[in-house]
N, C-alpha and C positions, 0 to 999 in steps of 0.2 A: 886787428892784432899787432901790438905795438912792434914795429923792426927793432932786431936785436940793437943796433948801433943808438937808437932812441933811449935805451934802457939807463937809467940811473947807475952809477959804479957798483953800488951796493946790491942792487936787482940782478944785473948782468954776473956777478960773482955766484949769488945765490942761485941763478939758472943753470949756471956751469956745475956747481956742487950737486945742483938735484940731477942734471942729465947725467954726472959720471957716477951716481949714486954715491958720493963722498959724503953728503951730508947728513948730519945727526938732526933725527927727530924725536919729538916727544910728544905724548899724548896724557893730556890732564883728564884723569877720570877712567877707570877701568873696568867699568859695567859691562853692559851688553851691546853697546855704542863702541867704547872705547877699549878694550880688550881685543874684540875682533880685527878693530882698525890696527892698532900697535902691532898685533901679531901679523897681518898682511903685510906693513911697512917693513919689519923684521924679516920676513921671507922674501921680499924684494931684494934684501941686499943692503938696507939701511938700520945702522945701528941706532937703536929706539930705545928712549928711556920714557919708561911709565910710570906716572905720577899718581898715589893714590893716596888717600887719607884715611881708609878704613885699615885698621891695623890687623884684622883676621885676614883680609884679601891678600895683604902682603905675605902676611905667613905662608898664606897657601900657595900664593905664588914662588915663594922662597924654595918650597917644597917641590916646587914642578908640577903642580897642579893646578887643574882650572876648574874654575867654577860656572863656569859659561857652558852649556852644553854644544854652541858652534864652535866650540874652540877645543879640540882633544888635548890632554895631558901629554901626550908622546910628542905633539909637534910644538908644544909650548915649551917642556921639558929641552926639546934640542936646541930651540932658539936661544933659552938661557946659558945653557952648557956652551953655545959656540959663543957669547957674548953680545948677541945682535940684541935682544931683550932683555932689558934690564930696570925691573921695578923698583920703585923708590918711592919714601915717604916725606923725602926732603925735597920742596920746591926750588931750591937751591940749583939742581939740576938743570933747571929752564935756561940758566945762562948759557950751556955748553949748546942749547940744539938751535939748530938754524931754521926749523919749523915747528910750530906749536901747534897742534889741534886739541880745541876743548871740547870734551864730550861728558859733561857734567848734568845732574838731574834739572828740569824746568817745572817742578810740581805747579800745581793751583792751591790757592790760600782756600781757606773754608769761605771766602766771600766770592770764589771763583776768579779771583784776581790774579796776574802772574806770579809767581814767586821767585825772582831773579837773583837769590841771593847766593844761590852757587854759582851762579854765572859771573858775580862781582866779586866773589870770593876768588873764583880762579885769574879772573881778569887783573886781580889788585896781585896776586902771586906773579902773575906774567909780567905786571908793570913793574915789580920791584926787582926784577931781572933781566927787562928789557934791555937789547943792546942795539946795537946799527946792524941793519941787513937780514933781522929776523922777520919771518912770515908767520903770523898766527890768524887761524882759522878757527872761528866757533861752530861747532856742529849742531851744538843743544837746540831743540824746537824752542822758536820761541816767536813773538808779533813781528809783524814787517817795521823796520827802525830801531832795532835790537842795537844792528851792531855798528851803526853811524851813531845813534844817542846815547849807548850806555858803553861800550867798548871802548870805541875811536876817542871820546873826551881823555880818558883813564889814561890809555896809552900817549895821548898826543902830551899830557902833563910831565911827563917825562923830559921833556925838552927837544924830544927826537919828532921829527917832521914826518906826516904818513905819506906814503908814495914816492919818498926819496930815501928817508933812515930806514923806515920798517914798512910792513905792509899788512894789510889787513883784508881779510875775506870771510864769508858764511858759505858753508856749504851742509845742506841739509842731511843730516843720515836717513838711510833708509834700511835699517835693518830689521829683519823678521824673524824673531827667533823661531827655531824650528824647523824652519823651511829649506828640506833638503836642496831644493835646486836651485833657489837665489839667495845669495849670499853676497858679501862684501865685495868682493872680486867681480862679479859680472852684472851688478844694478847701477846703469850709468848715474854718472855722480854729476851733478849739478854745482855748479861754482858761481859765486859773484862776488867781486871785490869792492871797496870801497871808492877805487879808482881802476882804472885798465892794465895799471901794473900789477898790481894786486891779484886781478883776475888771473893775469896770464900765470904768475908763480902759482897761485891756487891749481890751476889747470895742470901746470906741469908737475907738481907733487904728486896729485891724485892721479895722474895718466900714467903712473910707474905699478899702479896697484888694481885698476879698474879696467873694464873693457871699452868703457867710453865715457869721456867727461862731455859734459854739456854746460859751456859758458854762457851766462845771461849778463845783462847790461849792468845791474848793480847787486849791493846786499840784498837790500828790500826786496827785489824780484826773487833773489832766492830764497828768503825766508816765506815769502809769501806763496812760493812752488809748496813747500811742506805742507802749509796750513791747507791750501789747496786739496793736496792728494788725501790728508787725512780726514780733512771735513766733508770730503764726497764719499769716503766710504762710511761715516759717522752718519750723512743724512741719508743712503741708500738702507744700511741698515736699520735706521729709523722707520724708513718708508716699509719694510718687510716685516718687523716689528709691528707696527700698526695693523700692517695685511694679516699678520697672525692673529691680532685678536680679534680682526674683523671676522677671518675664516671659523676660529674658534666659536663665534654666534652663529655663523650660518651653518655649522656642521661639516664644514669642508675641513680636508689636509692641507693644510700651507704649503707642506714640501711637496706633495704631488702638482699642487697648482704652480709652485716656482719652476720644478721639474719640466711639466710642459711647455711654460712660456720659454725654458732656456733653449728648448730646439729651435727657435727662430733663429735664422742664421744672422740676423743684423738688427739694429736698433733694440738691443734688449742684453743686460750684464746680470746674470743671476746674483745678488747676494741672499744671505740666509738669516731666519732670527733664531733668536736664544734668549738666555737668561738675561742679557744685558751685556752693557761694554765692559773691556777689561783691557787690561795691558797700560803703560804709562802714556800711549800716544792718542790711539783713537777716542777714548773718553774726556781727554783735557786739551788738546789742541783744538779743537773746533771755538772752547771758550776762550784760547789768545786771540783768537779772531775775532770773535765777538767782543770782547773787551777792547781791542783796537778801535773797532766799528765805532765803539761807543764814545769812547775818546775824540772822535771826528764825526760826532752828532749823528752817526747811521744806526738803524736799528735793524740787526740781522736778525729778522723773524724767523726764516726757515729755518737756520742754523739751531736758534733758541727751540724752536718746537720739536726739532729732531732730538735733542739733548733731552726735554722735557718726555719723549717717548720712549728713548732708552733707557733713561732712568727709572722709569715705571716698571720695567720688565721684573725685574726680580721680586716686586710685590705681585705681578701678576702670577708667577711661578708660586707664590706661596698661596694664592688662593687657589690654584691648581692644585697643591697639595692638601688644601682643606677639602676639596671637591672628592678626591680620590680616598681620603681619610673617611668624609662622611659616608662613601658608598660602603666602608665596612662597619659603619654606625661607631666610628672612633673620633673622638675629637683631637684636636692638635695636642691641648695641653696632657701632658703623661705620655705621649706616644713617643717611639723610639724611632727617629727619622734620623735614616745613612745618605750622606751625600757622598756618590762616586766622583770626584774630582775637585779639587780646591784651585787649582791654577786657571788663569784666564782664557789659555786655550790649548789643544790637544800637544802631548808630548813636550811641554816645555816645565820649566822649573819656578816659573814667573808668578807671582800670586798677586802682582799689584793692580789693585781696583778691579779685583776679579767680582765677578757678580755672585758667583758660588757662595763666597764669603758674606755679602750683603745677604743673600736666601736665608745662608744660616744663622746670621744675627737676628733677621726677623723671625723664624721658626722658633730659636730661642727665646727671644721674648715675648712669644706667645706659650712659652711654659714647655716646650720639647725637649726631649734628650737629644741632644746630636751630637752622631758622631761622624768620620769620614774616612776614606781610603783615596790616596793619591801618593803613588811612587814617587813622584819629584816634588811634593812638599810634605815634607815630616811635621810640621808644626804650624799652628795657628793661633798667635798669642798677642792678637789685638782686636778692637773694636768687642771688647768686652767677654770674647772667646780664648779658651785656654783648653783646647783639642790637640791630640798627636795624632796621627796617620795609624789608621788600622788595615791590616793587610785584608784583601777582599775574601779569601776563605776565614778568617776570623769573624768579620763583618757579617757574613752570612748563615754563620754559626747557629744565630741566635733565632731566627734573623730577625730583622728589624720590621717595624710597622711598615714602613715606607722606605724604600730606597728611590733616591732623586738622580738621576744622570746628568750632573751639573759639567761635567767637562769630559768630551768624549776621547779620553786614552784609548792607544792602541792597544795598551796593555792589559785592557779589563777583559774580562769572560763576561760577555755579556749576555750568553746563553745561559750560564748561571745564576747572574743574576734575574733573570725573566724565570727562571725555574725554582729559585729558592726563595723567591720574596714574594710576601701576599700582595704587596701593590709596589706599582713602578710609576715613576713619572720620568719622562724621557724629555728633556729640553732641548736636546742637541739635533733630534732625529737618529741616534747610536740604533735604533731597534728598527731601522728601514726596513720595509717588508714582512716586519713581525706583529703581529695581531694577536692580542686576547684579551678577555672581561679585564683581566687586572691590570692593563697598562693603559696611561693616560698620558697625554703630550699636552703640549701648548695649545 
């Protein structure tokens, strides 16, 4: 740790403002990561600006309403009313900020290459307003080297010197939407700067809002930490998904197998199969790592294989749907198939990369009449679909030829689904312990 008397004047001044909570903070991107972060900063007593390009989001925030499930409208409204949180569409407010956190999307191109256009756009806005004494922290998930290779040159081109005039770090987001136990405030925060002073300032910044800060030796290490976390999950989910395929062929209940294995008190961590991977992180982040590995001549075969297995799962669900309909002498074409759930995980409104959408698209392409229920996702209007959510009671009034439990939302009445549907395909083990001839599983 750099001793106080060794800090550059601008760093010492910023550290003092952070410690006294008189610093002004900014968050670029007010989505699932940025809005909860901005609210935590504002709650901690910092005047916080939120920069967002989406006009509808800004109008919603101006009304004091939250569009993120993990942020209550009451909490948001009180912070706006107190002047602690100020959402804006003007990037010029970044010049007022002492510390700036960038929380923009990092999707993949169709070629599975990283798309850093949002990050580059954000850092160009930051660079246009960069002044002496500012700390910039990237939170968007990306490949090792992005902070040093993409952000640092653009900020250095302003004529300011990193580590002396401005400070730069990476701190991976660890948001888990809908998780009631773990949230921004109690999840340890990894920080890694492009120099020791930047690391220290980033640690001081986040130390006000999280229970534990974990400094690492560089921004590259911090970037790799995030990819390891999500690749670990993707690979293990790939393993149990392959196990589910194997158990199906062997006539075994994969969930019973996993539950029994989980009784071992050491050396085993349970993961569960499903219709595929969803959300912004788990299906995407491993490809950032494998792409970077290829740039260095390394073939990440394990990661690629897991990605292949996980990507195949929606097609396996479709095959199980075919099996279920065949048992009733029905074809997919012309059958009415209703999906319960379109979000990628239970009790959230996020449908990004949702395998339920993939399943719906594949069945639609085979000629099925598709409908769905999801209290959190009112409409699906992409991937060739144009659907509006139907209440469960209305969906079962028909009823459909086949009901597929694609997302196990807690609000669904599973007993009614089983009782009133001629055929049920459970992809999430939502019907654990329930057995009937018309129930099909992975």
